[in-house]
C-alpha positions in Angstrom: -53.3 -92.6 151.3 -49.6 -92.0 151.2 -47.0 -92.5 148.5 -45.2 -95.8 149.1 -41.8 -94.3 148.2 -41.9 -91.3 150.5 -44.9 -91.8 152.8 -46.2 -88.4 151.6 -49.9 -87.9 152.3 -51.8 -87.5 149.0 -55.5 -88.1 149.9 -58.1 -90.1 151.5 -61.2 -92.2 150.7 -64.0 -92.5 153.3 -67.4 -94.1 153.9 -68.7 -91.5 156.4 -72.2 -92.9 156.6 -73.8 -96.3 156.3 -77.5 -96.7 156.4 -78.9 -99.9 157.8 -76.0 -102.0 156.7 -77.2 -101.5 153.1 -76.2 -98.1 151.7 -72.9 -96.4 152.0 -71.8 -92.9 151.0 -68.4 -92.7 149.5 -66.3 -89.6 149.7 -62.7 -88.9 148.6 -60.2 -86.1 148.3 -56.7 -85.9 146.9 -54.0 -83.3 146.9 -54.2 -81.3 143.6 -50.6 -82.0 142.7 -51.4 -85.7 142.6 -54.4 -85.5 140.3 -54.3 -87.3 137.0 -52.0 -90.1 138.0 -54.6 -92.8 138.7 -54.3 -92.7 142.5 -57.9 -91.8 143.0 -59.2 -94.5 140.7 -57.0 -97.2 142.4 -57.9 -96.1 145.9 -61.7 -95.7 145.3 -61.7 -99.0 143.5 -60.2 -100.7 146.5 -62.7 -99.1 148.9 -65.6 -100.2 146.7 -64.3 -103.8 146.7 -63.9 -103.5 150.6 -67.6 -102.3 150.8 -68.7 -105.3 148.8 -66.5 -108.0 150.3 -66.1 -107.0 153.9 -69.0 -104.6 154.7 -71.4 -106.4 152.5 -73.1 -103.2 151.3 -75.4 -103.4 148.4 -75.3 -99.8 147.2 -72.9 -96.8 147.2 -73.8 -93.1 146.6 -71.6 -90.1 146.0 -72.4 -86.4 146.1 -70.2 -84.3 143.8 -69.9 -80.6 143.2 -71.5 -79.9 139.9 -68.4 -77.9 138.9 -65.9 -80.7 139.6 -65.6 -82.2 136.2 -62.7 -84.5 137.0 -64.5 -86.0 140.0 -67.6 -86.6 138.0 -65.5 -88.4 135.3 -63.9 -90.5 137.9 -67.1 -91.6 139.5 -68.7 -92.4 136.2 -65.6 -94.4 135.2 -66.1 -96.4 138.5 -69.6 -97.4 137.4 -71.7 -94.8 139.2 -74.8 -93.4 137.4 -76.1 -89.9 137.8 -79.4 -90.0 139.7 -80.2 -86.4 140.4 -78.9 -82.8 140.3 -79.7 -80.9 143.5 -79.5 -77.2 143.1 -78.2 -75.0 146.0 -77.4 -77.9 148.3 -75.3 -78.0 151.5 -72.0 -79.4 150.5 -69.6 -79.7 153.4 -70.8 -76.4 154.8 -71.1 -74.4 151.7 -73.9 -73.9 149.2 -73.3 -75.6 145.8 -75.2 -77.2 143.0 -74.4 -81.0 143.4 -74.9 -84.2 141.4 -76.0 -87.3 143.3 -74.6 -90.6 141.9 -75.3 -94.2 142.9 -74.1 -97.7 142.0 -74.8 -101.2 143.0 -71.8 -102.7 144.9 
């Protein structure tokens, strides 16, 4: 994602894995200075819609660092439900307690 006015990179949203054309895992990251402006909500919402209308996925999951309160609030606002807390998990190459969320697309 980039700001329309300046083309400055502010973050990205990905679906790094899709299992059997059914389940996708969503991931996102945004530059800290752009947190709190609604960019993540807008972008993740658009990707969820793409997953539904174009990729025809049935379910999405998200794995979030237990300490990332803002990300957990965002994903819950987008309709994801907490399914499990996984202690001492591999989160992008580091050990962290993570929360696993899921939602029907």
